[in-house]
C-alpha positions as CSV (number, residue, x, y, z in Angstrom):
1,M,14.6,-35.7,5.7
2,D,13.3,-32.4,7.3
3,Q,14.5,-30.7,3.8
4,E,16.2,-31.9,0.8
5,V,16.7,-30.5,-3.0
6,K,14.4,-32.6,-5.6
7,Y,13.4,-31.9,-9.0
8,V,9.6,-31.4,-9.5
9,N,8.3,-31.4,-13.1
10,I,6.5,-27.7,-13.5
11,K,3.2,-29.1,-14.5
12,N,2.8,-30.8,-11.0
13,L,3.3,-28.4,-8.7
14,V,0.6,-26.7,-6.7
15,L,0.2,-23.0,-6.4
16,W,-0.1,-22.0,-2.6
17,T,-4.1,-20.9,-2.2
18,E,-2.7,-19.0,1.6
19,N,-0.1,-17.2,0.5
20,P,0.2,-14.1,2.9
21,R,1.4,-12.0,-0.5
22,D,-2.7,-12.7,-1.6
23,P,-4.5,-15.3,-0.1
24,I,-7.5,-16.8,-1.7
25,D,-10.2,-19.4,-1.3
26,E,-8.5,-22.6,-0.1
27,N,-10.5,-24.4,-3.1
28,A,-9.1,-22.2,-5.8
29,T,-7.4,-24.0,-8.3
30,D,-3.9,-22.6,-10.3
31,Q,-6.0,-21.1,-13.1
32,D,-7.7,-19.2,-10.3
33,I,-4.5,-17.9,-8.8
34,V,-3.1,-16.9,-12.2
35,D,-5.9,-15.1,-12.9
36,R,-5.4,-12.8,-10.2
37,A,-2.0,-12.4,-10.6
38,I,-2.8,-11.1,-14.0
39,K,-5.6,-8.8,-12.9
40,D,-3.0,-8.0,-9.6
41,S,-5.7,-5.5,-8.3
42,S,-3.6,-5.4,-4.9
43,K,-0.6,-4.6,-7.5
44,K,1.6,-7.2,-5.3
45,W,2.3,-9.8,-8.2
46,T,3.8,-7.8,-10.8
47,L,4.6,-10.8,-13.1
48,D,6.3,-8.7,-15.8
49,K,8.9,-6.7,-13.6
50,L,9.9,-10.3,-12.2
51,A,10.5,-11.7,-15.6
52,K,12.6,-8.8,-16.6
53,E,14.5,-9.3,-13.1
54,M,15.3,-12.9,-13.8
55,G,17.0,-11.9,-16.6
56,E,18.0,-14.4,-19.9
57,Y,17.5,-17.9,-17.8
58,Y,16.2,-19.0,-14.6
59,D,18.7,-19.5,-11.7
60,F,18.9,-22.6,-10.1
61,S,20.1,-20.8,-6.5
62,E,16.8,-19.2,-6.0
63,L,14.8,-22.9,-5.0
64,P,10.9,-22.8,-4.4
65,T,10.2,-24.5,-1.2
66,V,7.5,-27.3,-1.5
67,V,5.4,-29.3,0.9
68,F,4.1,-32.1,-0.1
69,H,0.3,-32.2,0.9
70,G,-0.2,-35.8,0.5
71,S,0.6,-36.6,-2.9
72,K,0.6,-32.9,-4.1
73,P,3.8,-30.8,-4.0
74,V,2.2,-27.3,-3.2
75,V,4.9,-24.2,-3.8
76,Y,4.8,-22.0,-0.1
77,D,7.7,-19.9,-1.4
78,G,8.4,-18.9,-5.3
79,N,4.9,-18.7,-6.3
80,R,5.5,-16.0,-8.7
81,R,8.3,-17.7,-10.5
82,M,6.6,-21.3,-10.6
83,I,3.0,-18.9,-12.3
84,L,5.8,-17.8,-15.1
85,G,6.9,-21.4,-15.8
86,K,3.2,-22.5,-15.9
87,I,2.4,-19.9,-18.5
88,K,5.4,-20.7,-20.4
89,Y,4.5,-24.2,-20.9
90,N,0.8,-23.4,-21.5
91,L,-0.2,-25.2,-18.7
92,V,-2.6,-22.1,-17.5
93,A,-4.3,-19.8,-19.6
94,V,-3.9,-16.0,-20.0
95,P,-5.6,-13.3,-22.1
96,S,-3.9,-12.6,-25.5
97,E,-3.4,-9.2,-25.0
98,I,-0.8,-10.3,-22.0
99,N,3.1,-10.7,-23.3
100,V,5.0,-11.6,-20.5
101,Q,8.8,-11.6,-21.7
102,I,9.5,-15.2,-19.6
103,P,13.0,-16.0,-19.6
104,D,14.1,-19.3,-20.4
105,F,12.5,-22.0,-18.2
106,P,13.1,-25.4,-17.0
107,E,10.4,-28.0,-17.1
108,E,12.1,-29.9,-14.2
109,I,12.3,-27.7,-11.3
110,P,15.0,-28.5,-8.4
111,C,13.3,-27.3,-5.1
112,N,13.8,-27.4,-1.2
113,V,11.2,-29.9,-0.4
114,C,10.8,-29.9,3.3
115,I,8.3,-30.4,6.1
116,K,5.5,-27.6,6.7
117,E,7.3,-26.2,10.0
118,I,10.5,-25.6,8.1
119,A,8.7,-24.3,5.3
120,L,6.6,-21.4,7.1
121,K,9.5,-20.8,8.9
122,N,11.9,-19.8,6.0
123,V,8.5,-18.2,4.3
124,Y,8.5,-16.0,7.4
125,R,12.2,-15.2,7.5
126,K,12.6,-14.1,4.0
127,H,9.4,-12.0,3.8
128,S,8.6,-10.8,7.3
129,D,10.8,-8.0,7.2
130,S,12.0,-7.4,3.6
131,G,8.8,-5.3,2.6
132,S,6.9,-7.5,0.7
133,W,4.8,-7.7,3.5
134,Q,2.7,-5.1,5.3
135,P,2.2,-5.0,9.1
136,L,-1.3,-6.7,9.1
137,E,-0.5,-9.8,6.3
138,R,2.7,-9.9,8.8
139,D,0.2,-10.6,11.9
140,I,-2.3,-12.7,10.4
141,F,0.7,-15.2,9.5
142,L,2.1,-15.4,12.8
143,H,-1.5,-16.2,14.0
144,K,-2.5,-18.4,11.3
145,F,0.6,-20.4,10.9
146,M,3.4,-19.8,14.0
147,K,0.4,-19.9,16.2
148,E,1.1,-16.6,18.1
149,D,-1.6,-14.8,19.8
150,K,-3.4,-12.4,17.6
151,S,-1.8,-8.7,18.1
152,P,-3.8,-5.6,19.3
153,F,-3.9,-4.4,15.5
154,L,-5.0,-7.8,14.3
155,I,-7.7,-8.1,16.7
156,L,-9.0,-4.2,15.9
157,E,-9.1,-5.3,12.1
158,E,-11.3,-8.2,12.6
159,A,-13.7,-6.8,14.6
160,T,-13.8,-3.8,12.6
161,G,-12.6,-3.7,9.0
162,I,-10.7,-0.8,10.1
163,I,-7.5,-1.6,8.2
164,S,-8.9,-3.0,5.0
165,N,-11.0,0.0,4.5
166,N,-8.1,2.5,5.1
167,P,-5.2,1.4,3.8
168,H,-3.0,4.2,5.1
169,L,-3.6,2.7,8.6
170,N,-1.6,-0.7,7.5
171,Q,1.7,0.9,8.6
172,R,4.2,0.0,11.0
173,F,4.3,3.1,13.3
174,V,0.1,3.4,13.7
175,K,0.4,-0.5,14.8
176,D,3.2,0.0,17.6
177,E,2.4,3.5,18.5
178,V,-1.3,4.3,17.4
179,F,-3.6,1.2,17.9
180,R,-1.3,-0.2,21.2
181,E,-3.6,-1.6,23.6
182,D,-3.1,1.2,26.1
183,I,-4.0,3.8,23.8
184,L,-7.3,1.8,22.9
185,E,-7.8,1.7,26.3
186,L,-8.0,5.4,26.6
187,M,-10.1,5.5,24.2
188,G,-12.4,3.3,25.6
189,F,-11.9,0.2,24.1
190,S,-10.3,-3.0,25.7
191,L,-9.3,-6.5,24.4
192,K,-10.6,-9.2,26.5
193,S,-9.6,-12.9,25.3
194,G,-8.8,-11.4,21.7
195,I,-12.0,-10.2,21.3
196,L,-12.8,-6.2,21.0
197,H,-15.1,-4.2,23.7
198,S,-16.1,-1.0,23.7
199,V,-17.4,1.6,26.8
200,H,-19.6,3.1,23.4
201,N,-22.2,2.0,21.4
202,D,-20.9,1.2,17.6
203,E,-21.8,4.4,15.7
204,E,-19.6,6.1,18.5
205,G,-17.0,4.0,18.5
206,Y,-16.8,4.2,14.9
207,S,-16.8,7.8,14.8
208,I,-14.0,7.6,17.2
209,L,-11.4,5.1,15.3
210,S,-12.6,7.0,12.1
211,D,-11.5,10.2,13.8
212,V,-8.1,8.6,14.5
213,S,-7.8,7.0,10.7
214,Q,-8.0,10.8,9.5
215,K,-5.8,12.6,11.5
216,V,-3.2,9.5,10.2
217,E,-4.2,10.0,6.8
218,N,-4.3,14.0,7.3
219,K,-0.6,13.7,8.8
220,K,-1.8,15.1,12.1
221,I,-0.1,11.9,13.4
222,T,3.2,10.7,12.1
223,T,6.5,9.4,12.9
224,R,7.4,12.8,13.7
225,K,4.1,14.4,14.9
226,N,2.2,13.7,18.1
227,R,3.8,10.4,18.8
228,G,2.0,9.3,21.9
229,K,-0.3,12.1,21.7
230,V,-3.6,10.4,20.0
231,V,-5.8,10.8,22.2
232,D,-4.8,14.9,22.9
233,I,-5.3,15.9,19.2
234,L,-8.6,14.2,18.8
235,E,-11.6,16.3,17.8
236,P,-13.9,17.9,20.7
237,S,-16.3,15.6,20.0
238,S,-14.8,12.3,20.3
239,L,-13.3,13.7,23.6
240,Q,-16.8,14.3,24.9
241,I,-17.8,10.9,23.7
242,I,-15.0,9.2,25.4
243,E,-15.4,11.3,28.9
244,R,-19.3,10.9,28.6
245,N,-18.8,6.9,28.5
246,K,-15.9,6.9,30.9
247,K,-17.7,4.9,33.4
248,N,-20.0,2.6,31.0
249,N,-19.2,-0.9,31.2
250,A,-17.6,-2.5,28.3
251,R,-19.8,-4.6,25.9
252,L,-18.5,-6.9,23.1
253,A,-18.1,-4.3,20.0
254,H,-19.9,-5.0,16.8
255,I,-18.5,-2.3,14.5
256,S,-18.5,-2.1,10.4
257,F,-16.4,0.0,8.8
258,E,-17.5,-1.3,5.6
259,D,-21.1,-0.6,6.6
260,S,-20.6,2.4,8.9
261,K,-18.3,4.2,6.4
262,K,-21.5,4.2,3.7
263,L,-23.8,6.1,6.4
264,L,-21.2,8.8,7.6
265,A,-19.4,8.9,4.6
266,G,-21.1,12.2,3.3
267,K,-19.8,14.5,5.8
268,R,-16.8,13.3,6.2
269,Q,-15.7,12.7,2.7
270,T,-16.7,16.5,1.6
271,R,-14.2,17.7,4.8
272,R,-11.6,15.4,3.7
273,T,-11.6,16.4,-0.1
274,S,-11.7,19.9,0.4
275,K,-8.7,19.7,2.4
276,K,-6.8,17.2,0.0
277,E,-7.1,19.4,-2.8
278,S,-4.2,21.9,-1.0
279,E,-2.2,19.5,-0.3
280,I,0.8,18.2,-2.1
281,F,0.5,15.6,-4.7
282,G,-3.5,16.1,-3.4
283,G,-3.0,14.3,-0.3
284,K,-1.0,10.8,0.3
285,L,-0.4,8.4,-1.9
286,Y,0.3,4.7,-1.7
287,L,2.9,3.4,-4.0
288,R,4.8,-0.1,-4.4
289,S,8.4,0.0,-2.9
290,G,11.1,0.9,-4.9
291,Q,13.0,4.4,-5.8
292,V,10.0,6.0,-7.0
293,S,8.2,5.7,-3.7
294,D,11.2,6.6,-1.8
295,L,11.3,10.0,-3.8
296,Y,7.8,10.9,-3.1
297,R,8.4,10.4,0.2
298,D,11.4,12.7,0.3
299,I,9.2,15.3,-1.3
300,V,6.8,15.4,1.0
301,D,9.1,15.5,4.0
302,L,10.6,18.6,1.9
303,H,7.4,19.8,1.6
304,E,6.7,19.8,5.2
305,Y,9.7,21.4,6.1
306,Y,8.7,24.0,3.8
307,I,5.6,24.6,5.8
308,K,7.2,24.7,9.4
309,E,10.0,26.9,8.6
310,K,8.7,29.2,5.2
311,D,9.0,31.9,7.2
312,N,12.8,31.3,7.6
313,L,13.3,30.5,4.0
314,S,13.6,32.2,0.6
315,R,11.2,33.0,-1.7
316,S,13.2,31.0,-4.0
317,F,12.5,27.7,-1.9
318,P,9.5,26.5,-3.7
319,S,11.8,25.9,-6.8
320,I,13.4,22.9,-5.0
321,I,10.4,21.0,-4.8
322,R,9.7,21.9,-8.0
323,M,12.9,20.8,-9.3
324,A,12.2,17.2,-7.2
325,L,8.9,16.8,-9.2
326,R,10.9,16.9,-12.1
327,L,13.4,14.3,-10.9
328,L,10.2,12.2,-9.4
329,C,8.8,12.1,-13.0
330,E,12.0,11.1,-14.7
331,T,12.6,8.7,-12.1
332,A,9.0,6.9,-12.9
333,A,9.4,7.2,-16.6
334,K,12.7,5.5,-16.6
335,D,11.6,2.9,-14.2
336,I,9.5,1.8,-17.2
337,N,11.7,2.4,-19.9
338,V,10.2,5.5,-21.1
339,A,11.1,9.2,-22.1
340,L,9.9,12.0,-19.5
341,E,7.8,13.4,-22.5
342,D,6.1,9.8,-23.5
343,Y,5.6,9.4,-20.1
344,V,3.3,12.4,-19.1
345,S,1.5,11.8,-22.8
346,N,1.0,8.7,-21.8
347,N,-0.5,9.2,-18.2
348,Y,-1.7,12.9,-17.9
349,V,-5.2,12.4,-19.4
350,K,-5.8,9.3,-18.0
351,A,-4.9,10.7,-14.5
352,K,-7.2,13.8,-15.1
353,K,-10.1,12.0,-15.5
354,T,-9.7,10.5,-11.8
355,F,-9.6,14.1,-10.4
356,S,-12.7,16.0,-9.2
357,Q,-13.9,19.0,-11.0
358,D,-12.6,21.4,-8.1
359,V,-9.2,19.7,-9.0
360,K,-9.6,20.2,-12.6
361,T,-10.4,23.8,-12.0
362,T,-6.9,24.5,-9.8
363,L,-4.8,22.9,-12.6
364,S,-6.6,25.0,-15.6
365,S,-6.1,28.2,-13.1
366,Q,-2.2,27.3,-12.7
367,N,-2.1,26.6,-16.5
368,V,-1.0,22.7,-15.5
369,T,-2.4,21.3,-19.0
370,E,-1.9,18.4,-21.1
371,T,0.3,20.3,-23.8
372,D,2.0,22.9,-20.9
373,I,2.7,20.6,-18.0
374,V,6.0,19.0,-19.6
375,K,7.4,22.8,-20.1
376,L,6.4,23.5,-16.3
377,L,8.8,20.4,-15.1
378,H,11.3,21.6,-17.3
379,T,11.0,25.5,-16.3
380,G,11.3,24.2,-12.3
381,A,15.2,23.4,-13.5
382,H,15.9,26.5,-15.6
383,N,14.0,29.4,-14.0
384,Y,14.0,29.9,-10.2
385,K,12.1,32.8,-10.6
386,A,8.8,31.3,-12.4
387,S,9.2,28.1,-10.7
388,S,8.9,29.8,-7.3
389,N,5.0,30.0,-7.3
390,M,4.1,28.1,-4.6
391,E,0.7,27.5,-5.9
392,Q,1.4,26.3,-9.3
393,T,4.2,23.7,-7.8
394,I,1.3,22.7,-5.7
395,A,-0.8,22.3,-8.6
396,L,1.8,20.6,-10.6
397,S,2.3,17.9,-7.8
398,I,-1.0,17.1,-7.8
399,A,-0.9,16.0,-11.8
400,V,2.2,14.1,-10.9
401,G,1.0,12.7,-8.3
402,G,-2.0,11.6,-10.6
403,M,0.2,9.8,-13.1
404,I,2.5,8.1,-10.4
405,K,-0.2,6.7,-8.8
406,I,-1.6,4.8,-12.1
407,T,2.1,3.9,-12.7
408,H,3.1,2.9,-9.3
409,G,0.5,2.9,-7.2
410,K,-1.1,0.3,-4.9
411,I,-5.0,-0.2,-4.7
412,E,-6.2,1.3,-1.9
């Protein structure tokens, strides 16, 4: 049969090294994968949260998908649940300080045992549009396992490393509307037989792509702003390069964002940091999907509306943003089951350590301190006049952003 339900002892189940969630070397052991999941640098495993969501017992209606590689039953879907089971039965080692409350778990697990083709289809159906995969992961899976052609997005990443080195680019609209093949051609890049070519030398190519990256990061290009006008809003220096090299013959591109970023980071980083400090939350945050992330994005949109329409709005409008910041903190605190005051006391000092000296000075000048930040958050809900100070609201948002990045952020 192509698929059937079979009971498999959890000690025999083998974790999948090529899991799109966080692929690892194919020779890695279960212990290697568990170590990676416990460390969770990518913030994609969240084992403690999964254990809480599972409740008191393992739900047999959620079958892991298993494919036998010879005599080895490999878990294609359900790796996180199986990690919890292996931890419960001491089949893998975890650090002593890790205290995950694992629900009641059977030693023999009913599994959907099937052929590889069906397993891959099941995995893709369950995860491709659920939000658990980002666009780059999805494209890698489609090419590697579903034998589809590489997308322009994947070709660009493999040739340059631009997406992995700039996580803010790993978005659906960037894939569909920024790094489309026709737009890449307008910038002097072409795709031939799955390989990136360019009419520019590698330093010039890096400069142009880096310019695009900054435009996305600084929200000069969004789903609402400058759609389809990528080339039009590039810096004059980038446009000059494109025009100057237009008639050059395309050649194989050898652009490395990993290496080039180190060479050109000084000047670019200085300019970007000074700008970020004046933005709400200090710049874009990369949060795990959920209520906190949704509310954060709503506040960013609210601030954008204020910037565009402030001449038509009352002077009290910033108090709405201040109230929203308090709601964001309360939501983040509730999500990890602590009171607002405890959430701030546990995370503000940690967040402050990550700020530049200029940001620390800004916070101090606006009285956003460890002793006053809770009072400032409460003020937003009770004193419209006091909370209408936009400069203080921006400073407060930077502090809030630092805290929710600690508790709900993705690793960039």
